[in-house]
N, CA and C atoms as an extended XYZ file, in Angstrom:
231
Properties=species:S:1:pos:R:3:atomname:S:1:resname:S:1:resid:I:1 pbc="F F F"
N       -25.635       75.312       15.252 N   MET     1
C       -24.710       75.244       14.141 CA  MET     1
C       -23.804       74.015       14.252 C   MET     1
N       -23.296       73.761       15.440 N   THR     2
C       -22.391       72.624       15.628 CA  THR     2
C       -23.117       71.311       15.375 C   THR     2
N       -24.356       71.193       15.860 N   ARG     3
C       -25.126       69.962       15.645 CA  ARG     3
C       -25.376       69.748       14.155 C   ARG     3
N       -25.681       70.822       13.450 N   GLN     4
C       -25.906       70.726       12.006 CA  GLN     4
C       -24.638       70.270       11.296 C   GLN     4
N       -23.486       70.801       11.719 N   LEU     5
C       -22.216       70.402       11.117 CA  LEU     5
C       -21.951       68.923       11.375 C   LEU     5
N       -22.185       68.467       12.593 N   HIS     6
C       -21.989       67.054       12.913 CA  HIS     6
C       -22.917       66.172       12.080 C   HIS     6
N       -24.184       66.566       11.972 N   ASP     7
C       -25.138       65.792       11.172 CA  ASP     7
C       -24.701       65.737        9.718 C   ASP     7
N       -24.250       66.874        9.188 N   PHE     8
C       -23.790       66.924        7.796 CA  PHE     8
C       -22.583       66.018        7.586 C   PHE     8
N       -21.600       66.118        8.474 N   LEU     9
C       -20.378       65.318        8.320 CA  LEU     9
C       -20.658       63.831        8.505 C   LEU     9
N       -21.560       63.485        9.406 N   ASP    10
C       -21.918       62.078        9.613 CA  ASP    10
C       -22.572       61.476        8.378 C   ASP    10
N       -23.275       62.302        7.604 N   ALA    11
C       -23.985       61.816        6.417 CA  ALA    11
C       -23.056       61.626        5.213 C   ALA    11
N       -21.865       62.217        5.260 N   LEU    12
C       -20.938       62.099        4.132 CA  LEU    12
C       -20.313       60.710        4.081 C   LEU    12
N       -20.148       60.202        2.865 N   GLN    13
C       -19.456       58.934        2.683 CA  GLN    13
C       -17.958       59.192        2.620 C   GLN    13
N       -17.186       58.295        3.199 N   ASP    14
C       -15.732       58.407        3.164 CA  ASP    14
C       -15.243       57.996        1.786 C   ASP    14
N       -14.601       58.928        1.088 N   THR    15
C       -14.092       58.643       -0.256 CA  THR    15
C       -12.668       58.087       -0.217 C   THR    15
N       -12.071       58.060        0.971 N   ARG    16
C       -10.711       57.563        1.162 CA  ARG    16
C        -9.706       58.384        0.372 C   ARG    16
N       -10.030       59.669        0.122 N   GLU    17
C        -9.140       60.583       -0.579 CA  GLU    17
C        -8.412       61.450        0.439 C   GLU    17
N        -7.203       61.858        0.079 N   ILE    18
C        -6.422       62.750        0.914 CA  ILE    18
C        -6.281       64.066        0.159 C   ILE    18
N        -6.586       65.168        0.837 N   VAL    19
C        -6.515       66.492        0.217 CA  VAL    19
C        -5.257       67.188        0.713 C   VAL    19
N        -4.439       67.668       -0.226 N   ILE    20
C        -3.187       68.359        0.081 CA  ILE    20
C        -3.314       69.818       -0.350 C   ILE    20
N        -3.059       70.764        0.549 N   ARG    21
C        -3.166       72.178        0.216 CA  ARG    21
C        -1.965       72.700       -0.536 C   ARG    21
N        -0.784       72.174       -0.312 N   ARG    22
C         0.436       72.774       -0.840 CA  ARG    22
C         0.642       72.554       -2.330 C   ARG    22
N        -0.110       71.682       -2.943 N   GLY    23
C         0.005       71.477       -4.380 CA  GLY    23
C         1.219       70.663       -4.804 C   GLY    23
N         1.618       69.694       -4.014 N   ALA    24
C         2.747       68.836       -4.379 CA  ALA    24
C         2.393       68.043       -5.636 C   ALA    24
N         3.370       67.815       -6.486 N   ALA    25
C         3.134       67.113       -7.744 CA  ALA    25
C         2.630       65.692       -7.497 C   ALA    25
N         3.321       64.930       -6.680 N   GLU    26
C         2.909       63.571       -6.334 CA  GLU    26
C         3.009       63.408       -4.814 C   GLU    26
N         1.982       63.835       -4.126 N   PRO    27
C         2.059       63.783       -2.666 CA  PRO    27
C         2.105       62.351       -2.158 C   PRO    27
N         2.945       62.126       -1.198 N   GLY    28
C         3.022       60.822       -0.557 CA  GLY    28
C         2.403       60.881        0.818 C   GLY    28
N         2.483       59.793        1.505 N   LEU    29
C         1.904       59.749        2.845 CA  LEU    29
C         2.613       60.693        3.801 C   LEU    29
N         3.924       60.866        3.631 N   ASP    30
C         4.653       61.804        4.491 CA  ASP    30
C         4.087       63.211        4.346 C   ASP    30
N         3.885       63.636        3.105 N   GLU    31
C         3.362       64.975        2.839 CA  GLU    31
C         1.926       65.101        3.347 C   GLU    31
N         1.127       64.071        3.172 N   ALA    32
C        -0.252       64.103        3.651 CA  ALA    32
C        -0.287       64.253        5.166 C   ALA    32
N         0.586       63.528        5.858 N   TRP    33
C         0.629       63.629        7.310 CA  TRP    33
C         1.094       65.022        7.748 C   TRP    33
N         2.156       65.540        7.122 N   ARG    34
C         2.645       66.877        7.475 CA  ARG    34
C         1.561       67.934        7.265 C   ARG    34
N         0.879       67.838        6.146 N   GLU    35
C        -0.182       68.793        5.828 CA  GLU    35
C        -1.303       68.721        6.862 C   GLU    35
N        -1.727       67.522        7.197 N   ALA    36
C        -2.797       67.348        8.180 CA  ALA    36
C        -2.349       67.829        9.559 C   ALA    36
N        -1.126       67.547        9.919 N   ARG    37
C        -0.586       67.989       11.211 CA  ARG    37
C        -0.558       69.512       11.284 C   ARG    37
N        -0.093       70.153       10.200 N   ASP    38
C        -0.036       71.619       10.170 CA  ASP    38
C        -1.427       72.235       10.253 C   ASP    38
N        -2.362       71.643        9.524 N   GLU    39
C        -3.738       72.152        9.543 CA  GLU    39
C        -4.346       72.017       10.944 C   GLU    39
N        -4.081       70.902       11.607 N   ALA    40
C        -4.587       70.705       12.964 CA  ALA    40
C        -3.965       71.726       13.921 C   ALA    40
N        -2.692       72.016       13.737 N   GLY    41
C        -2.028       73.023       14.569 CA  GLY    41
C        -2.624       74.406       14.380 C   GLY    41
N        -2.918       74.749       13.131 N   GLU    42
C        -3.542       76.040       12.843 CA  GLU    42
C        -4.942       76.114       13.445 C   GLU    42
N        -5.691       75.026       13.318 N   ALA    43
C        -7.049       74.999       13.861 CA  ALA    43
C        -7.028       75.096       15.385 C   ALA    43
N        -6.052       74.431       16.012 N   PHE    44
C        -5.934       74.512       17.472 CA  PHE    44
C        -5.603       75.931       17.903 C   PHE    44
N        -4.657       76.565       17.202 N   ALA    45
C        -4.275       77.938       17.545 CA  ALA    45
C        -5.476       78.878       17.418 C   ALA    45
N        -6.264       78.685       16.376 N   HIS    46
C        -7.450       79.523       16.205 CA  HIS    46
C        -8.441       79.300       17.337 C   HIS    46
N        -8.700       78.046       17.672 N   TRP    47
C        -9.635       77.741       18.755 CA  TRP    47
C        -9.113       78.284       20.082 C   TRP    47
N        -7.806       78.162       20.311 N   ALA    48
C        -7.229       78.618       21.574 CA  ALA    48
C        -7.362       80.133       21.747 C   ALA    48
N        -7.314       80.872       20.657 N   THR    49
C        -7.423       82.326       20.763 CA  THR    49
C        -8.862       82.816       20.630 C   THR    49
N        -9.639       82.208       19.736 N   ALA    50
C       -11.000       82.680       19.471 CA  ALA    50
C       -12.031       81.988       20.351 C   ALA    50
N       -11.771       80.733       20.684 N   GLY    51
C       -12.729       79.967       21.459 CA  GLY    51
C       -13.974       79.650       20.628 C   GLY    51
N       -14.946       79.080       21.259 N   GLY    52
C       -16.209       78.800       20.596 CA  GLY    52
C       -16.356       77.356       20.173 C   GLY    52
N       -17.616       76.947       20.070 N   ARG    53
C       -17.933       75.563       19.728 CA  ARG    53
C       -17.567       75.233       18.281 C   ARG    53
N       -17.828       76.156       17.371 N   ASP    54
C       -17.529       75.889       15.962 CA  ASP    54
C       -16.032       75.742       15.733 C   ASP    54
N       -15.241       76.627       16.346 N   ALA    55
C       -13.782       76.539       16.204 CA  ALA    55
C       -13.270       75.227       16.793 C   ALA    55
N       -13.885       74.781       17.891 N   TYR    56
C       -13.483       73.511       18.496 CA  TYR    56
C       -13.834       72.340       17.584 C   TYR    56
N       -15.007       72.395       16.951 N   ALA    57
C       -15.414       71.332       16.021 CA  ALA    57
C       -14.460       71.274       14.830 C   ALA    57
N       -14.047       72.424       14.335 N   VAL    58
C       -13.090       72.464       13.223 CA  VAL    58
C       -11.762       71.861       13.666 C   VAL    58
N       -11.320       72.211       14.876 N   TYR    59
C       -10.077       71.638       15.395 CA  TYR    59
C       -10.171       70.118       15.528 C   TYR    59
N       -11.266       69.623       16.084 N   LEU    60
C       -11.421       68.171       16.238 CA  LEU    60
C       -11.395       67.452       14.893 C   LEU    60
N       -12.049       68.022       13.891 N   ALA    61
C       -12.045       67.413       12.557 CA  ALA    61
C       -10.630       67.397       11.978 C   ALA    61
N        -9.902       68.495       12.148 N   ALA    62
C        -8.524       68.556       11.649 CA  ALA    62
C        -7.634       67.567       12.400 C   ALA    62
N        -7.827       67.448       13.707 N   ALA    63
C        -7.040       66.500       14.496 CA  ALA    63
C        -7.340       65.062       14.072 C   ALA    63
N        -8.593       64.768       13.755 N   ASP    64
C        -8.961       63.432       13.265 CA  ASP    64
C        -8.264       63.129       11.945 C   ASP    64
N        -8.201       64.129       11.050 N   ARG    65
C        -7.504       63.920        9.774 CA  ARG    65
C        -6.016       63.665       10.003 C   ARG    65
N        -5.424       64.405       10.943 N   ALA    66
C        -4.007       64.203       11.257 CA  ALA    66
C        -3.777       62.811       11.828 C   ALA    66
N        -4.663       62.357       12.702 N   ASP    67
C        -4.543       61.014       13.277 CA  ASP    67
C        -4.678       59.946       12.182 C   ASP    67
N        -5.616       60.144       11.267 N   ALA    68
C        -5.807       59.170       10.188 CA  ALA    68
C        -4.589       59.124        9.270 C   ALA    68
N        -4.019       60.282        8.984 N   ALA    69
C        -2.824       60.329        8.140 CA  ALA    69
C        -1.639       59.666        8.848 C   ALA    69
N        -1.510       59.882       10.149 N   ALA    70
C        -0.433       59.242       10.910 CA  ALA    70
C        -0.601       57.725       10.920 C   ALA    70
N        -1.835       57.269       11.072 N   ALA    71
C        -2.094       55.825       11.072 CA  ALA    71
C        -1.780       55.218        9.706 C   ALA    71
N        -2.154       55.914        8.639 N   ALA    72
C        -1.847       55.417        7.286 CA  ALA    72
C        -0.346       55.370        7.071 C   ALA    72
N         0.364       56.373        7.535 N   LEU    73
C         1.815       56.404        7.403 CA  LEU    73
C         2.454       55.260        8.183 C   LEU    73
N         1.985       55.042        9.400 N   ALA    74
C         2.543       53.966       10.240 CA  ALA    74
C         2.278       52.590        9.616 C   ALA    74
N         1.108       52.422        9.036 N   THR    75
C         0.750       51.142        8.415 CA  THR    75
C         1.611       50.869        7.191 C   THR    75
N         1.932       51.931        6.463 N   ALA    76
C         2.708       51.787        5.234 CA  ALA    76
C         4.175       51.479        5.491 C   ALA    76
N         4.651       51.753        6.671 N   ARG    77
C         6.092       51.551        6.962 CA  ARG    77
C         6.376       50.224        7.534 C   ARG    77
């Protein structure tokens, strides 16, 4: 399952879009970073309690999004 997920994600093209769960009217980079950071924290907590390769893959993907949002925020400032 994990290999299939990696293969699927590797095949996707980067659209350079940021997805915000909270539904902010005009999300900025600050909000995108906060959202990604929170999602990574939730994914880590799930992996830490449930364990497993799939939960770890989800956490790594969320952490990558948080890192990308932080880098975009740092570049913009």
